[in-house]
PDB file of the backbone (N, CA, C, O) and the ligand in Angstrom, with CONECT records:
HET     ZN  A 101       1
ATOM      1  N   UNK A   1     -31.287 -56.395 -32.569  1.00  0.00           N
ATOM      2  CA  UNK A   1     -32.528 -56.843 -31.943  1.00  0.00           C
ATOM      3  C   UNK A   1     -32.711 -56.168 -30.586  1.00  0.00           C
ATOM      4  O   UNK A   1     -31.787 -56.132 -29.774  1.00  0.00           O
ATOM      5  N   UNK A   2     -33.895 -55.641 -30.349  1.00  0.00           N
ATOM      6  CA  UNK A   2     -34.224 -55.116 -29.034  1.00  0.00           C
ATOM      7  C   UNK A   2     -35.384 -55.924 -28.469  1.00  0.00           C
ATOM      8  O   UNK A   2     -36.392 -56.143 -29.140  1.00  0.00           O
ATOM      9  N   UNK A   3     -35.226 -56.357 -27.236  1.00  0.00           N
ATOM     10  CA  UNK A   3     -36.279 -57.137 -26.591  1.00  0.00           C
ATOM     11  C   UNK A   3     -37.137 -56.249 -25.710  1.00  0.00           C
ATOM     12  O   UNK A   3     -36.628 -55.376 -25.008  1.00  0.00           O
ATOM     13  N   UNK A   4     -38.444 -56.478 -25.749  1.00  0.00           N
ATOM     14  CA  UNK A   4     -39.377 -55.798 -24.857  1.00  0.00           C
ATOM     15  C   UNK A   4     -39.451 -56.607 -23.556  1.00  0.00           C
ATOM     16  O   UNK A   4     -39.588 -57.829 -23.595  1.00  0.00           O
ATOM     17  N   UNK A   5     -39.362 -55.926 -22.404  1.00  0.00           N
ATOM     18  CA  UNK A   5     -39.344 -56.670 -21.144  1.00  0.00           C
ATOM     19  C   UNK A   5     -40.718 -56.745 -20.485  1.00  0.00           C
ATOM     20  O   UNK A   5     -40.839 -57.220 -19.356  1.00  0.00           O
ATOM     21  N   UNK A   6     -41.738 -56.285 -21.174  1.00  0.00           N
ATOM     22  CA  UNK A   6     -43.093 -56.428 -20.652  1.00  0.00           C
ATOM     23  C   UNK A   6     -43.476 -57.914 -20.673  1.00  0.00           C
ATOM     24  O   UNK A   6     -43.555 -58.512 -21.746  1.00  0.00           O
ATOM     25  N   UNK A   7     -43.715 -58.519 -19.494  1.00  0.00           N
ATOM     26  CA  UNK A   7     -43.997 -59.961 -19.469  1.00  0.00           C
ATOM     27  C   UNK A   7     -45.291 -60.334 -20.191  1.00  0.00           C
ATOM     28  O   UNK A   7     -45.492 -61.500 -20.530  1.00  0.00           O
ATOM     29  N   UNK A   8     -46.160 -59.368 -20.425  1.00  0.00           N
ATOM     30  CA  UNK A   8     -47.414 -59.649 -21.118  1.00  0.00           C
ATOM     31  C   UNK A   8     -47.341 -59.347 -22.608  1.00  0.00           C
ATOM     32  O   UNK A   8     -48.342 -59.443 -23.318  1.00  0.00           O
ATOM     33  N   UNK A   9     -46.158 -58.985 -23.077  1.00  0.00           N
ATOM     34  CA  UNK A   9     -46.017 -58.591 -24.476  1.00  0.00           C
ATOM     35  C   UNK A   9     -46.228 -59.798 -25.395  1.00  0.00           C
ATOM     36  O   UNK A   9     -45.700 -60.881 -25.143  1.00  0.00           O
ATOM     37  N   UNK A  10     -47.001 -59.599 -26.457  1.00  0.00           N
ATOM     38  CA  UNK A  10     -47.284 -60.685 -27.396  1.00  0.00           C
ATOM     39  C   UNK A  10     -46.130 -60.924 -28.363  1.00  0.00           C
ATOM     40  O   UNK A  10     -45.955 -62.039 -28.853  1.00  0.00           O
ATOM     41  N   UNK A  11     -45.356 -59.905 -28.636  1.00  0.00           N
ATOM     42  CA  UNK A  11     -44.279 -60.030 -29.618  1.00  0.00           C
ATOM     43  C   UNK A  11     -43.092 -59.180 -29.177  1.00  0.00           C
ATOM     44  O   UNK A  11     -42.914 -58.063 -29.664  1.00  0.00           O
ATOM     45  N   UNK A  12     -42.265 -59.708 -28.242  1.00  0.00           N
ATOM     46  CA  UNK A  12     -41.204 -58.896 -27.633  1.00  0.00           C
ATOM     47  C   UNK A  12     -40.004 -58.608 -28.539  1.00  0.00           C
ATOM     48  O   UNK A  12     -39.160 -57.788 -28.177  1.00  0.00           O
ATOM     49  N   UNK A  13     -39.903 -59.250 -29.696  1.00  0.00           N
ATOM     50  CA  UNK A  13     -38.774 -58.988 -30.596  1.00  0.00           C
ATOM     51  C   UNK A  13     -39.030 -57.741 -31.419  1.00  0.00           C
ATOM     52  O   UNK A  13     -40.037 -57.646 -32.121  1.00  0.00           O
ATOM     53  N   UNK A  14     -38.117 -56.786 -31.332  1.00  0.00           N
ATOM     54  CA  UNK A  14     -38.254 -55.534 -32.069  1.00  0.00           C
ATOM     55  C   UNK A  14     -36.960 -55.199 -32.791  1.00  0.00           C
ATOM     56  O   UNK A  14     -35.882 -55.569 -32.327  1.00  0.00           O
ATOM     57  N   UNK A  15     -37.050 -54.498 -33.932  1.00  0.00           N
ATOM     58  CA  UNK A  15     -35.827 -54.037 -34.594  1.00  0.00           C
ATOM     59  C   UNK A  15     -35.112 -52.976 -33.750  1.00  0.00           C
ATOM     60  O   UNK A  15     -35.726 -52.314 -32.913  1.00  0.00           O
ATOM     61  N   UNK A  16     -33.802 -52.829 -33.985  1.00  0.00           N
ATOM     62  CA  UNK A  16     -32.976 -51.944 -33.162  1.00  0.00           C
ATOM     63  C   UNK A  16     -33.321 -50.468 -33.263  1.00  0.00           C
ATOM     64  O   UNK A  16     -32.967 -49.688 -32.378  1.00  0.00           O
ATOM     65  N   UNK A  17     -33.997 -50.080 -34.315  1.00  0.00           N
ATOM     66  CA  UNK A  17     -34.172 -48.650 -34.540  1.00  0.00           C
ATOM     67  C   UNK A  17     -35.429 -48.081 -33.889  1.00  0.00           C
ATOM     68  O   UNK A  17     -35.718 -46.896 -34.055  1.00  0.00           O
ATOM     69  N   UNK A  18     -36.178 -48.892 -33.155  1.00  0.00           N
ATOM     70  CA  UNK A  18     -37.405 -48.397 -32.535  1.00  0.00           C
ATOM     71  C   UNK A  18     -37.161 -47.976 -31.091  1.00  0.00           C
ATOM     72  O   UNK A  18     -36.325 -48.562 -30.402  1.00  0.00           O
ATOM     73  N   UNK A  19     -37.890 -46.960 -30.633  1.00  0.00           N
ATOM     74  CA  UNK A  19     -37.794 -46.517 -29.242  1.00  0.00           C
ATOM     75  C   UNK A  19     -38.858 -47.179 -28.384  1.00  0.00           C
ATOM     76  O   UNK A  19     -38.696 -47.316 -27.172  1.00  0.00           O
ATOM     77  N   UNK A  20     -39.951 -47.589 -29.022  1.00  0.00           N
ATOM     78  CA  UNK A  20     -41.028 -48.239 -28.282  1.00  0.00           C
ATOM     79  C   UNK A  20     -41.400 -49.544 -28.967  1.00  0.00           C
ATOM     80  O   UNK A  20     -41.289 -49.677 -30.185  1.00  0.00           O
ATOM     81  N   UNK A  21     -41.843 -50.505 -28.161  1.00  0.00           N
ATOM     82  CA  UNK A  21     -42.231 -51.808 -28.686  1.00  0.00           C
ATOM     83  C   UNK A  21     -43.372 -51.653 -29.687  1.00  0.00           C
ATOM     84  O   UNK A  21     -44.356 -50.959 -29.431  1.00  0.00           O
ATOM     85  N   UNK A  22     -43.218 -52.316 -30.831  1.00  0.00           N
ATOM     86  CA  UNK A  22     -44.256 -52.185 -31.857  1.00  0.00           C
ATOM     87  C   UNK A  22     -45.503 -52.995 -31.491  1.00  0.00           C
ATOM     88  O   UNK A  22     -46.557 -52.814 -32.101  1.00  0.00           O
ATOM     89  N   UNK A  23     -45.394 -53.870 -30.517  1.00  0.00           N
ATOM     90  CA  UNK A  23     -46.532 -54.683 -30.114  1.00  0.00           C
ATOM     91  C   UNK A  23     -47.300 -54.048 -28.957  1.00  0.00           C
ATOM     92  O   UNK A  23     -48.519 -53.897 -29.039  1.00  0.00           O
ATOM     93  N   UNK A  24     -46.596 -53.669 -27.865  1.00  0.00           N
ATOM     94  CA  UNK A  24     -47.293 -53.184 -26.671  1.00  0.00           C
ATOM     95  C   UNK A  24     -47.004 -51.727 -26.341  1.00  0.00           C
ATOM     96  O   UNK A  24     -47.685 -51.157 -25.489  1.00  0.00           O
ATOM     97  N   UNK A  25     -46.023 -51.104 -26.980  1.00  0.00           N
ATOM     98  CA  UNK A  25     -45.760 -49.691 -26.734  1.00  0.00           C
ATOM     99  C   UNK A  25     -44.837 -49.405 -25.562  1.00  0.00           C
ATOM    100  O   UNK A  25     -44.602 -48.242 -25.232  1.00  0.00           O
ATOM    101  N   UNK A  26     -44.304 -50.456 -24.920  1.00  0.00           N
ATOM    102  CA  UNK A  26     -43.371 -50.239 -23.811  1.00  0.00           C
ATOM    103  C   UNK A  26     -42.068 -49.643 -24.323  1.00  0.00           C
ATOM    104  O   UNK A  26     -41.699 -49.832 -25.482  1.00  0.00           O
ATOM    105  N   UNK A  27     -41.379 -48.926 -23.453  1.00  0.00           N
ATOM    106  CA  UNK A  27     -40.108 -48.336 -23.846  1.00  0.00           C
ATOM    107  C   UNK A  27     -39.066 -49.422 -24.078  1.00  0.00           C
ATOM    108  O   UNK A  27     -38.936 -50.358 -23.288  1.00  0.00           O
ATOM    109  N   UNK A  28     -38.331 -49.283 -25.166  1.00  0.00           N
ATOM    110  CA  UNK A  28     -37.255 -50.230 -25.460  1.00  0.00           C
ATOM    111  C   UNK A  28     -35.902 -49.689 -25.031  1.00  0.00           C
ATOM    112  O   UNK A  28     -34.959 -50.455 -24.832  1.00  0.00           O
ATOM    113  N   UNK A  29     -35.800 -48.369 -24.888  1.00  0.00           N
ATOM    114  CA  UNK A  29     -34.553 -47.743 -24.477  1.00  0.00           C
ATOM    115  C   UNK A  29     -34.667 -47.448 -22.983  1.00  0.00           C
ATOM    116  O   UNK A  29     -35.215 -46.419 -22.589  1.00  0.00           O
ATOM    117  N   UNK A  30     -34.148 -48.354 -22.155  1.00  0.00           N
ATOM    118  CA  UNK A  30     -34.294 -48.242 -20.717  1.00  0.00           C
ATOM    119  C   UNK A  30     -33.394 -47.146 -20.177  1.00  0.00           C
ATOM    120  O   UNK A  30     -32.231 -47.034 -20.567  1.00  0.00           O
ATOM    121  N   UNK A  31     -33.941 -46.340 -19.276  1.00  0.00           N
ATOM    122  CA  UNK A  31     -33.193 -45.227 -18.689  1.00  0.00           C
ATOM    123  C   UNK A  31     -32.654 -44.310 -19.773  1.00  0.00           C
ATOM    124  O   UNK A  31     -31.731 -43.533 -19.531  1.00  0.00           O
ATOM    125  N   UNK A  32     -33.229 -44.397 -20.972  1.00  0.00           N
ATOM    126  CA  UNK A  32     -32.789 -43.548 -22.065  1.00  0.00           C
ATOM    127  C   UNK A  32     -31.489 -43.969 -22.709  1.00  0.00           C
ATOM    128  O   UNK A  32     -30.983 -43.253 -23.574  1.00  0.00           O
ATOM    129  N   UNK A  33     -30.917 -45.123 -22.318  1.00  0.00           N
ATOM    130  CA  UNK A  33     -29.604 -45.494 -22.850  1.00  0.00           C
ATOM    131  C   UNK A  33     -29.377 -46.974 -23.067  1.00  0.00           C
ATOM    132  O   UNK A  33     -28.460 -47.335 -23.805  1.00  0.00           O
ATOM    133  N   UNK A  34     -30.151 -47.836 -22.473  1.00  0.00           N
ATOM    134  CA  UNK A  34     -29.864 -49.262 -22.593  1.00  0.00           C
ATOM    135  C   UNK A  34     -30.890 -49.985 -23.456  1.00  0.00           C
ATOM    136  O   UNK A  34     -32.094 -49.772 -23.310  1.00  0.00           O
ATOM    137  N   UNK A  35     -30.416 -50.828 -24.344  1.00  0.00           N
ATOM    138  CA  UNK A  35     -31.282 -51.722 -25.103  1.00  0.00           C
ATOM    139  C   UNK A  35     -31.126 -53.136 -24.581  1.00  0.00           C
ATOM    140  O   UNK A  35     -30.016 -53.589 -24.302  1.00  0.00           O
ATOM    141  N   UNK A  36     -32.247 -53.828 -24.452  1.00  0.00           N
ATOM    142  CA  UNK A  36     -32.195 -55.220 -24.016  1.00  0.00           C
ATOM    143  C   UNK A  36     -31.933 -56.086 -25.238  1.00  0.00           C
ATOM    144  O   UNK A  36     -32.710 -56.073 -26.192  1.00  0.00           O
ATOM    145  N   UNK A  37     -30.841 -56.838 -25.209  1.00  0.00           N
ATOM    146  CA  UNK A  37     -30.472 -57.613 -26.390  1.00  0.00           C
ATOM    147  C   UNK A  37     -30.884 -59.076 -26.285  1.00  0.00           C
ATOM    148  O   UNK A  37     -31.192 -59.699 -27.301  1.00  0.00           O
ATOM    149  N   UNK A  38     -30.896 -59.641 -25.075  1.00  0.00           N
ATOM    150  CA  UNK A  38     -31.395 -61.013 -24.959  1.00  0.00           C
ATOM    151  C   UNK A  38     -31.716 -61.370 -23.517  1.00  0.00           C
ATOM    152  O   UNK A  38     -31.220 -60.757 -22.572  1.00  0.00           O
ATOM    153  N   UNK A  39     -32.553 -62.370 -23.383  1.00  0.00           N
ATOM    154  CA  UNK A  39     -32.910 -62.901 -22.068  1.00  0.00           C
ATOM    155  C   UNK A  39     -31.853 -63.920 -21.669  1.00  0.00           C
ATOM    156  O   UNK A  39     -31.605 -64.881 -22.398  1.00  0.00           O
ATOM    157  N   UNK A  40     -31.230 -63.713 -20.516  1.00  0.00           N
ATOM    158  CA  UNK A  40     -30.210 -64.656 -20.048  1.00  0.00           C
ATOM    159  C   UNK A  40     -30.829 -65.735 -19.170  1.00  0.00           C
ATOM    160  O   UNK A  40     -30.459 -66.905 -19.265  1.00  0.00           O
ATOM    161  N   UNK A  41     -31.774 -65.344 -18.313  1.00  0.00           N
ATOM    162  CA  UNK A  41     -32.394 -66.320 -17.425  1.00  0.00           C
ATOM    163  C   UNK A  41     -33.741 -65.822 -16.935  1.00  0.00           C
ATOM    164  O   UNK A  41     -33.875 -64.677 -16.503  1.00  0.00           O
ATOM    165  N   UNK A  42     -34.732 -66.690 -17.007  1.00  0.00           N
ATOM    166  CA  UNK A  42     -36.017 -66.374 -16.381  1.00  0.00           C
ATOM    167  C   UNK A  42     -36.325 -67.419 -15.314  1.00  0.00           C
ATOM    168  O   UNK A  42     -37.476 -67.601 -14.916  1.00  0.00           O
ATOM    169  N   UNK A  43     -35.273 -68.104 -14.859  1.00  0.00           N
ATOM    170  CA  UNK A  43     -35.462 -69.186 -13.897  1.00  0.00           C
ATOM    171  C   UNK A  43     -35.262 -68.732 -12.453  1.00  0.00           C
ATOM    172  O   UNK A  43     -35.572 -69.474 -11.521  1.00  0.00           O
ATOM    173  N   UNK A  44     -34.746 -67.517 -12.263  1.00  0.00           N
ATOM    174  CA  UNK A  44     -34.496 -67.050 -10.905  1.00  0.00           C
ATOM    175  C   UNK A  44     -35.801 -66.845 -10.156  1.00  0.00           C
ATOM    176  O   UNK A  44     -36.815 -66.483 -10.753  1.00  0.00           O
ATOM    177  N   UNK A  45     -35.776 -67.075  -8.846  1.00  0.00           N
ATOM    178  CA  UNK A  45     -36.987 -66.948  -8.056  1.00  0.00           C
ATOM    179  C   UNK A  45     -37.417 -65.512  -7.883  1.00  0.00           C
ATOM    180  O   UNK A  45     -38.579 -65.243  -7.578  1.00  0.00           O
ATOM    181  N   UNK A  46     -36.498 -64.586  -8.073  1.00  0.00           N
ATOM    182  CA  UNK A  46     -36.770 -63.187  -7.767  1.00  0.00           C
ATOM    183  C   UNK A  46     -37.051 -62.348  -8.999  1.00  0.00           C
ATOM    184  O   UNK A  46     -37.593 -61.248  -8.888  1.00  0.00           O
ATOM    185  N   UNK A  47     -36.687 -62.853 -10.179  1.00  0.00           N
ATOM    186  CA  UNK A  47     -36.913 -62.030 -11.359  1.00  0.00           C
ATOM    187  C   UNK A  47     -36.186 -62.559 -12.571  1.00  0.00           C
ATOM    188  O   UNK A  47     -35.642 -63.663 -12.550  1.00  0.00           O
ATOM    189  N   UNK A  48     -36.178 -61.774 -13.622  1.00  0.00           N
ATOM    190  CA  UNK A  48     -35.566 -62.167 -14.882  1.00  0.00           C
ATOM    191  C   UNK A  48     -34.237 -61.436 -15.068  1.00  0.00           C
ATOM    192  O   UNK A  48     -34.063 -60.308 -14.608  1.00  0.00           O
ATOM    193  N   UNK A  49     -33.308 -62.100 -15.750  1.00  0.00           N
ATOM    194  CA  UNK A  49     -31.993 -61.525 -16.008  1.00  0.00           C
ATOM    195  C   UNK A  49     -31.856 -61.312 -17.518  1.00  0.00           C
ATOM    196  O   UNK A  49     -32.066 -62.233 -18.308  1.00  0.00           O
ATOM    197  N   UNK A  50     -31.504 -60.099 -17.901  1.00  0.00           N
ATOM    198  CA  UNK A  50     -31.337 -59.789 -19.317  1.00  0.00           C
ATOM    199  C   UNK A  50     -29.936 -59.264 -19.582  1.00  0.00           C
ATOM    200  O   UNK A  50     -29.302 -58.668 -18.710  1.00  0.00           O
ATOM    201  N   UNK A  51     -29.463 -59.496 -20.806  1.00  0.00           N
ATOM    202  CA  UNK A  51     -28.261 -58.813 -21.259  1.00  0.00           C
ATOM    203  C   UNK A  51     -28.692 -57.521 -21.929  1.00  0.00           C
ATOM    204  O   UNK A  51     -29.604 -57.518 -22.756  1.00  0.00           O
ATOM    205  N   UNK A  52     -28.043 -56.429 -21.577  1.00  0.00           N
ATOM    206  CA  UNK A  52     -28.352 -55.144 -22.198  1.00  0.00           C
ATOM    207  C   UNK A  52     -27.064 -54.520 -22.715  1.00  0.00           C
ATOM    208  O   UNK A  52     -25.968 -54.879 -22.282  1.00  0.00           O
ATOM    209  N   UNK A  53     -27.207 -53.589 -23.636  1.00  0.00           N
ATOM    210  CA  UNK A  53     -26.041 -52.868 -24.150  1.00  0.00           C
ATOM    211  C   UNK A  53     -26.328 -51.383 -24.169  1.00  0.00           C
ATOM    212  O   UNK A  53     -27.428 -50.956 -24.519  1.00  0.00           O
ATOM    213  N   UNK A  54     -25.336 -50.600 -23.793  1.00  0.00           N
ATOM    214  CA  UNK A  54     -25.513 -49.155 -23.877  1.00  0.00           C
ATOM    215  C   UNK A  54     -25.099 -48.687 -25.274  1.00  0.00           C
ATOM    216  O   UNK A  54     -24.785 -49.500 -26.143  1.00  0.00           O
ATOM    217  N   UNK A  55     -25.101 -47.388 -25.474  1.00  0.00           N
ATOM    218  CA  UNK A  55     -24.877 -46.875 -26.829  1.00  0.00           C
ATOM    219  C   UNK A  55     -23.496 -47.197 -27.353  1.00  0.00           C
ATOM    220  O   UNK A  55     -23.301 -47.285 -28.565  1.00  0.00           O
ATOM    221  N   UNK A  56     -22.535 -47.374 -26.464  1.00  0.00           N
ATOM    222  CA  UNK A  56     -21.191 -47.702 -26.927  1.00  0.00           C
ATOM    223  C   UNK A  56     -21.028 -49.205 -27.158  1.00  0.00           C
ATOM    224  O   UNK A  56     -19.957 -49.662 -27.558  1.00  0.00           O
ATOM    225  N   UNK A  57     -22.089 -49.970 -26.907  1.00  0.00           N
ATOM    226  CA  UNK A  57     -22.054 -51.396 -27.196  1.00  0.00           C
ATOM    227  C   UNK A  57     -21.540 -52.249 -26.054  1.00  0.00           C
ATOM    228  O   UNK A  57     -21.363 -53.457 -26.210  1.00  0.00           O
ATOM    229  N   UNK A  58     -21.296 -51.630 -24.902  1.00  0.00           N
ATOM    230  CA  UNK A  58     -20.790 -52.389 -23.750  1.00  0.00           C
ATOM    231  C   UNK A  58     -21.928 -53.189 -23.127  1.00  0.00           C
ATOM    232  O   UNK A  58     -22.988 -52.642 -22.823  1.00  0.00           O
ATOM    233  N   UNK A  59     -21.702 -54.482 -22.940  1.00  0.00           N
ATOM    234  CA  UNK A  59     -22.741 -55.360 -22.399  1.00  0.00           C
ATOM    235  C   UNK A  59     -22.809 -55.241 -20.881  1.00  0.00           C
ATOM    236  O   UNK A  59     -21.784 -55.193 -20.200  1.00  0.00           O
ATOM    237  N   UNK A  60     -24.032 -55.195 -20.365  1.00  0.00           N
ATOM    238  CA  UNK A  60     -24.254 -55.218 -18.931  1.00  0.00           C
ATOM    239  C   UNK A  60     -25.394 -56.183 -18.650  1.00  0.00           C
ATOM    240  O   UNK A  60     -26.021 -56.713 -19.568  1.00  0.00           O
ATOM    241  N   UNK A  61     -25.650 -56.399 -17.373  1.00  0.00           N
ATOM    242  CA  UNK A  61     -26.702 -57.318 -16.986  1.00  0.00           C
ATOM    243  C   UNK A  61     -27.794 -56.550 -16.270  1.00  0.00           C
ATOM    244  O   UNK A  61     -27.527 -55.753 -15.371  1.00  0.00           O
ATOM    245  N   UNK A  62     -29.017 -56.800 -16.677  1.00  0.00           N
ATOM    246  CA  UNK A  62     -30.171 -56.139 -16.067  1.00  0.00           C
ATOM    247  C   UNK A  62     -31.002 -57.170 -15.317  1.00  0.00           C
ATOM    248  O   UNK A  62     -31.332 -58.230 -15.849  1.00  0.00           O
ATOM    249  N   UNK A  63     -31.329 -56.846 -14.089  1.00  0.00           N
ATOM    250  CA  UNK A  63     -32.203 -57.724 -13.313  1.00  0.00           C
ATOM    251  C   UNK A  63     -33.539 -57.025 -13.147  1.00  0.00           C
ATOM    252  O   UNK A  63     -33.594 -55.893 -12.668  1.00  0.00           O
ATOM    253  N   UNK A  64     -34.607 -57.686 -13.536  1.00  0.00           N
ATOM    254  CA  UNK A  64     -35.939 -57.116 -13.404  1.00  0.00           C
ATOM    255  C   UNK A  64     -36.709 -57.926 -12.361  1.00  0.00           C
ATOM    256  O   UNK A  64     -36.996 -59.105 -12.568  1.00  0.00           O
ATOM    257  N   UNK A  65     -37.034 -57.292 -11.254  1.00  0.00           N
ATOM    258  CA  UNK A  65     -37.745 -58.010 -10.200  1.00  0.00           C
ATOM    259  C   UNK A  65     -39.177 -58.275 -10.609  1.00  0.00           C
ATOM    260  O   UNK A  65     -39.799 -57.472 -11.305  1.00  0.00           O
ATOM    261  N   UNK A  66     -39.694 -59.414 -10.167  1.00  0.00           N
ATOM    262  CA  UNK A  66     -41.082 -59.740 -10.488  1.00  0.00           C
ATOM    263  C   UNK A  66     -42.018 -58.723  -9.835  1.00  0.00           C
ATOM    264  O   UNK A  66     -41.761 -58.251  -8.727  1.00  0.00           O
ATOM    265  N   UNK A  67     -43.084 -58.400 -10.522  1.00  0.00           N
ATOM    266  CA  UNK A  67     -44.018 -57.406 -10.010  1.00  0.00           C
ATOM    267  C   UNK A  67     -43.633 -55.998 -10.411  1.00  0.00           C
ATOM    268  O   UNK A  67     -44.330 -55.031 -10.102  1.00  0.00           O
ATOM    269  N   UNK A  68     -42.509 -55.900 -11.105  1.00  0.00           N
ATOM    270  CA  UNK A  68     -41.978 -54.595 -11.503  1.00  0.00           C
ATOM    271  C   UNK A  68     -42.966 -53.784 -12.317  1.00  0.00           C
ATOM    272  O   UNK A  68     -43.029 -52.562 -12.178  1.00  0.00           O
ATOM    273  N   UNK A  69     -43.739 -54.447 -13.167  1.00  0.00           N
ATOM    274  CA  UNK A  69     -44.545 -53.682 -14.117  1.00  0.00           C
ATOM    275  C   UNK A  69     -45.921 -53.311 -13.580  1.00  0.00           C
ATOM    276  O   UNK A  69     -46.761 -52.795 -14.318  1.00  0.00           O
ATOM    277  N   UNK A  70     -46.150 -53.572 -12.308  1.00  0.00           N
ATOM    278  CA  UNK A  70     -47.437 -53.174 -11.743  1.00  0.00           C
ATOM    279  C   UNK A  70     -47.556 -51.657 -11.650  1.00  0.00           C
ATOM    280  O   UNK A  70     -48.636 -51.097 -11.844  1.00  0.00           O
ATOM    281  N   UNK A  71     -46.458 -51.010 -11.358  1.00  0.00           N
ATOM    282  CA  UNK A  71     -46.489 -49.548 -11.367  1.00  0.00           C
ATOM    283  C   UNK A  71     -45.140 -49.016 -11.846  1.00  0.00           C
ATOM    284  O   UNK A  71     -44.110 -49.665 -11.665  1.00  0.00           O
ATOM    285  N   UNK A  72     -45.152 -47.868 -12.437  1.00  0.00           N
ATOM    286  CA  UNK A  72     -43.914 -47.292 -12.958  1.00  0.00           C
ATOM    287  C   UNK A  72     -42.921 -47.006 -11.843  1.00  0.00           C
ATOM    288  O   UNK A  72     -41.714 -47.177 -12.012  1.00  0.00           O
ATOM    289  N   UNK A  73     -43.438 -46.571 -10.707  1.00  0.00           N
ATOM    290  CA  UNK A  73     -42.544 -46.189  -9.616  1.00  0.00           C
ATOM    291  C   UNK A  73     -41.784 -47.399  -9.074  1.00  0.00           C
ATOM    292  O   UNK A  73     -40.573 -47.343  -8.862  1.00  0.00           O
ATOM    293  N   UNK A  74     -42.526 -48.505  -8.852  1.00  0.00           N
ATOM    294  CA  UNK A  74     -41.850 -49.687  -8.329  1.00  0.00           C
ATOM    295  C   UNK A  74     -40.903 -50.246  -9.380  1.00  0.00           C
ATOM    296  O   UNK A  74     -39.882 -50.847  -9.047  1.00  0.00           O
ATOM    297  N   UNK A  75     -41.241 -50.049 -10.639  1.00  0.00           N
ATOM    298  CA  UNK A  75     -40.393 -50.549 -11.711  1.00  0.00           C
ATOM    299  C   UNK A  75     -39.040 -49.851 -11.693  1.00  0.00           C
ATOM    300  O   UNK A  75     -38.004 -50.496 -11.857  1.00  0.00           O
ATOM    301  N   UNK A  76     -39.045 -48.564 -11.499  1.00  0.00           N
ATOM    302  CA  UNK A  76     -37.780 -47.831 -11.474  1.00  0.00           C
ATOM    303  C   UNK A  76     -36.874 -48.361 -10.374  1.00  0.00           C
ATOM    304  O   UNK A  76     -35.661 -48.474 -10.553  1.00  0.00           O
ATOM    305  N   UNK A  77     -37.476 -48.685  -9.230  1.00  0.00           N
ATOM    306  CA  UNK A  77     -36.676 -49.203  -8.120  1.00  0.00           C
ATOM    307  C   UNK A  77     -36.209 -50.619  -8.399  1.00  0.00           C
ATOM    308  O   UNK A  77     -35.159 -51.037  -7.911  1.00  0.00           O
ATOM    309  N   UNK A  78     -36.985 -51.364  -9.184  1.00  0.00           N
ATOM    310  CA  UNK A  78     -36.676 -52.778  -9.385  1.00  0.00           C
ATOM    311  C   UNK A  78     -35.623 -52.999 -10.460  1.00  0.00           C
ATOM    312  O   UNK A  78     -34.972 -54.043 -10.477  1.00  0.00           O
ATOM    313  N   UNK A  79     -35.445 -52.044 -11.349  1.00  0.00           N
ATOM    314  CA  UNK A  79     -34.465 -52.214 -12.419  1.00  0.00           C
ATOM    315  C   UNK A  79     -33.070 -51.987 -11.876  1.00  0.00           C
ATOM    316  O   UNK A  79     -32.752 -50.895 -11.406  1.00  0.00           O
ATOM    317  N   UNK A  80     -32.251 -52.998 -11.936  1.00  0.00           N
ATOM    318  CA  UNK A  80     -30.887 -52.869 -11.453  1.00  0.00           C
ATOM    319  C   UNK A  80     -29.935 -53.222 -12.573  1.00  0.00           C
ATOM    320  O   UNK A  80     -30.089 -54.248 -13.235  1.00  0.00           O
ATOM    321  N   UNK A  81     -28.962 -52.377 -12.780  1.00  0.00           N
ATOM    322  CA  UNK A  81     -27.996 -52.601 -13.853  1.00  0.00           C
ATOM    323  C   UNK A  81     -26.645 -52.961 -13.245  1.00  0.00           C
ATOM    324  O   UNK A  81     -26.149 -52.286 -12.344  1.00  0.00           O
ATOM    325  N   UNK A  82     -26.075 -54.021 -13.751  1.00  0.00           N
ATOM    326  CA  UNK A  82     -24.779 -54.449 -13.257  1.00  0.00           C
ATOM    327  C   UNK A  82     -23.774 -54.485 -14.392  1.00  0.00           C
ATOM    328  O   UNK A  82     -24.081 -54.941 -15.494  1.00  0.00           O
ATOM    329  N   UNK A  83     -22.603 -54.014 -14.124  1.00  0.00           N
ATOM    330  CA  UNK A  83     -21.533 -54.170 -15.100  1.00  0.00           C
ATOM    331  C   UNK A  83     -21.113 -55.626 -15.138  1.00  0.00           C
ATOM    332  O   UNK A  83     -21.080 -56.302 -14.110  1.00  0.00           O
ATOM    333  N   UNK A  84     -20.792 -56.104 -16.335  1.00  0.00           N
ATOM    334  CA  UNK A  84     -20.350 -57.488 -16.470  1.00  0.00           C
ATOM    335  C   UNK A  84     -18.845 -57.533 -16.231  1.00  0.00           C
ATOM    336  O   UNK A  84     -18.084 -56.844 -16.910  1.00  0.00           O
ATOM    337  N   UNK A  85     -18.429 -58.325 -15.290  1.00  0.00           N
ATOM    338  CA  UNK A  85     -17.007 -58.434 -14.986  1.00  0.00           C
ATOM    339  C   UNK A  85     -16.385 -59.524 -15.846  1.00  0.00           C
ATOM    340  O   UNK A  85     -16.716 -60.704 -15.723  1.00  0.00           O
ATOM    341  N   UNK A  86     -15.489 -59.109 -16.707  1.00  0.00           N
ATOM    342  CA  UNK A  86     -14.807 -60.103 -17.529  1.00  0.00           C
ATOM    343  C   UNK A  86     -13.315 -59.806 -17.553  1.00  0.00           C
ATOM    344  O   UNK A  86     -12.552 -60.530 -18.194  1.00  0.00           O
TER     345      UNK A  86
HETATM  346 ZN    ZN A 101     -43.769 -55.187 -25.967  1.00  0.00          ZN2+
END
């Protein structure tokens, strides 16, 4: 499962083999390597937290700041990837 992170997306669930959301056309492969697998939290005051996986299947955490999708440039700055410490 790949999740679309466009907050206005009507149908964010997509099959794993697609590069773009079948509903809104947003990129599903972030930075060319990460797929969003599930939403961990949308309760934070600053943005949404997603679990993502790279091609080797290693899970990481993605934080998307609110307002990110207003422009592509601000979105690039707002996407932060964190390694999961376990
Ligand atoms: Zn979408």
